[in-house]
N, C-alpha and C positions, 0 to 999 in steps of 0.2 A: 654578802655581796661577793660576786666572783672577782677574780684577779683582773680580768679584762675591764669590768665595770669600774673597779677602783682605780685602775690605770687611766681610764678615760676621764673620770671625775677629777682626779688630781691633776692631770694634764690640762684640762679645761680651766681649772682654777689658777694654775700657774701661768697659763697663757693670758688670762685676764689680768693678773697682777703685772706681768711683763708689759702688756699693752698699756696699762695705766701708767707704768713708769716711763715708757717711751713717749706717751702723750702728756706727760706731766706739765710741760709749759702751757698747753692749751686747756687742760682740765683743772689746773690749780686756780682757785678764786683770786689769789693774790700772789705776789712774789714771796717766796718762803722766808725771806729775811726782813720783810717790811714790818716796821714797828708801829704799834698803836698803843702807847702807854696809858692812854685814857681808858682803854677797854681791856686792861690786863685781866686774865682769868675770866673773861666773859663767857657766858653760856652759849650753846649753839643758837644760831640765828640764820635767816635766809642767806645773808651775805657770808656767814662763816658756819657751814653745816656742822662742823665738829667743835666749834668754839675757838677760843684763843688762849695762848699760853701766858706765862708769867710776864712776857714782854709785849703782849698784844699781837703776836704773830699768829697767822692762820694755821691751825693744826692740820687741817686736810692738806694744805699746800706742802707743809713740811713732811707729812707722811708720804705724799706722792714723790717728792724729790728725795726723801730718805730711801725709798724703795730703789731708786736708781743707784745709790751708793752701795746698798746691800747686794743687789743683784749683780752689779758690775764687779764687785769684789769676788763674789762667789764664782761667776763665770771665768774671771781672769785666773783665779787660783786653780780651778778645775782644768782649764786649758794648759796652763804652764806646768802645774804639778803632774798632770796626766802625761804630757809630752815627755817630761824629764823622767818620770817613773817608768814609762813604757820603754824608753831607750835603755835605761839602766837594767831593768828587768829582762828585756829582750836580749841584751848582750850577755847577761849572766846565764840565762836559760839556754841560749844557743851555744855559747862558748863552753860552759861547764868548767870543770877542773879548778885551777887556781884563780882564774878570773871570776868564776862564780863565787868561790869562797871569799875572795877579797871584797867584792861588791856587797855580798850579803852581810859581811862583818860591818861594813859601813852602814848598812840598813839597821843592824842591831845597835850600833852606837847611837844613831838618831832616835831609835825607839826607846833607848834607855832613859831619855829625859822626858818628863811630863810635857806634852805638846803645848798646852796653853802657857805654861810657865816659861818655856823656851821662847815662845812667840813674844811674850811680854818683855823678856830680857833683850831680845833682838831689837824690838821696836824702841824700847827705852834707850838702847845704845845708839841706834841710828837717828832717833828723833821722831816725834809724832807726825805721821803723814800717811795718806792712803797708800801711796806707792810702797812705803816701808812695811805697812801691814800686809800687802799682797806678797812682798818678797819674803817676809817672815813665815807666812802661811804656806807658801810654796816650798820653802826649805824644810818644813816639817811635814808637809802633806804628800810629797812624792813617794814616800816609802810604802804606802799602801798599794799604790799602783805597781811599784817595783816587785813587791812580794807576789802579787797576783799574777803579773805577766811572767815573772821568772818561773813560777810553778807550772803554769800552763805551757810556756815555751819549752821547758825541759821535758814535759810529757809528750808534746807534739813532735819534738825533735826526732824521735824514733818511729813516728807513724809512717805508714806506707806512702802516703802522698808526698810527704817531705823527702823521704828517701828517693822516690821516683824523680822529684824535681832536682835533687842533688845529682842523681845519676845522669840526668839530661844536660848537666853542665851549669846549672844555676848556682850563683854564689849565695852565701848565707844571708847577705843583706836582702837580695831579691826573694829568697825563700821566706824570710821573715815578713817582708812587706806584702808579698803576693799570696802567701799561703797560711802563715801562722797568724798574722794580725787580723785578717778577716774573721777567723774563728774565735778571736778574743773580743771582738767588737761588742757582742751582747753583754759579756761579763764586765767589760770596761764601762758600759753604759750604766749598769747597776752601781758600780763603784763610783762613777761620776755623780750620780744622784745623791749617794750618801756623803760624798766628799763636799758637794756644794752646800748641803745642809750644815755640815760641820764648819765649813768656811764662813758661812753667814753668821752662825752663832759666835764663832771666834772673833769676827770683825765687830759684832755688836758688843761683845765683852770688852774688847780693846777700846772701842769708842766710849763705852760706859766708864772706863778707867781714865779717859782723857788722852789715850794714845793713838786714836784713829783720826777721823776727820775732825778738823778744828772749827770752832764756831766762827762765823754764823752758818757754815754749811750744814744742812740737816743730815742727821744719821739716826737710825732707829735706836741704836745703843745709847747715843748721846741724849736723845729725847727721853729715854727711860731714866737716865741719870738726872736730867734736869727736872723731871716730874716727881722724883722720889721725895723732894722736899715739900710737895703739896699733896701727899697721900690722903690727908684728912679733909682739906678744903676743895681740892680739885683732883681726885684720883685718876680721872680719865687722861691726864697728861702723861702718866706712866703706863696706864693700862692699854691705851690705844696702840702705841708703837710696839709694846710687848705682845699684844694680841696679833698684830700684823706679822711680826716675826714668827710667832708660834704657828700661825696658819701656813705660812710659806714653808717653814721647816717641816711641819707635819705632812704637807703635800709631797714634798721631796722624799720623805721617808716612806710614805704610802706608795708612791710611784716605784721606789726602789724595791720595796717588799713585793709589789705586784709583779714587777719584772722578774724578780728572783723566783717567784712561784711559777711563772710561765716557763722559765728556763729549766726548772727542776723536772719538768715533764719531758725534757729533751736530753739533758745531761746533768751530771752531778755538779753542784756548785762547789767551789773550793772552800776550804775551812774558813778562810778569812771573811767570807760573805755569809756564812751560816748564821 
């Protein structure tokens, strides 16, 4: 399958998941936290297409609302980490010299720690909450963008169109925003796809450990954790949210890979994305 076809297929599936998450209040058969203890672990039925969990809650409803949490976390982390990393990398690449060295040493310090362990430590210190999960993931996720933007900004700093803009009197901020950043947009899109997949996996891992969204708010990671106690009698409780997360993350990775292949026909990708 060609890169264009893979990109269209993954984008269509991601759009479908996003639409289902947005329309969750209208698509869900019941409220995601509604209990029905008389029908705990019930098998699928017309009223509950995917069955009910250990507390009688509708699994389809919880999957739909859990998609909201996972996608919202991924988007928030990508936007915030991307903005912070782009600013830091742009300043380092354009300024060069001591500023570049200082900012890149800061990046090295963050990269010296295992990302997920650092996120666990930060969330454990701040307390379990979705906002704290987003903050922790942003604090460890901006470095990828910073390295990417720094390398490309340093390369483009000496290009003819940048030198011409500088000769016409444009400041470095205007040069970066008007000339350098548009050239980085395709690479940043690839990085964003990869980062969103990683952010969703990290959020699910933290929720699995009880450090993310707190009950009764549904989260795919928390649903996997709740279902692991029923792997023998009701394995679908853990398999369905795990499969949903796997499909979305796989689509994001396929989209990033397809975008990368299309870019390779036009320019060399930086080592960070190879």
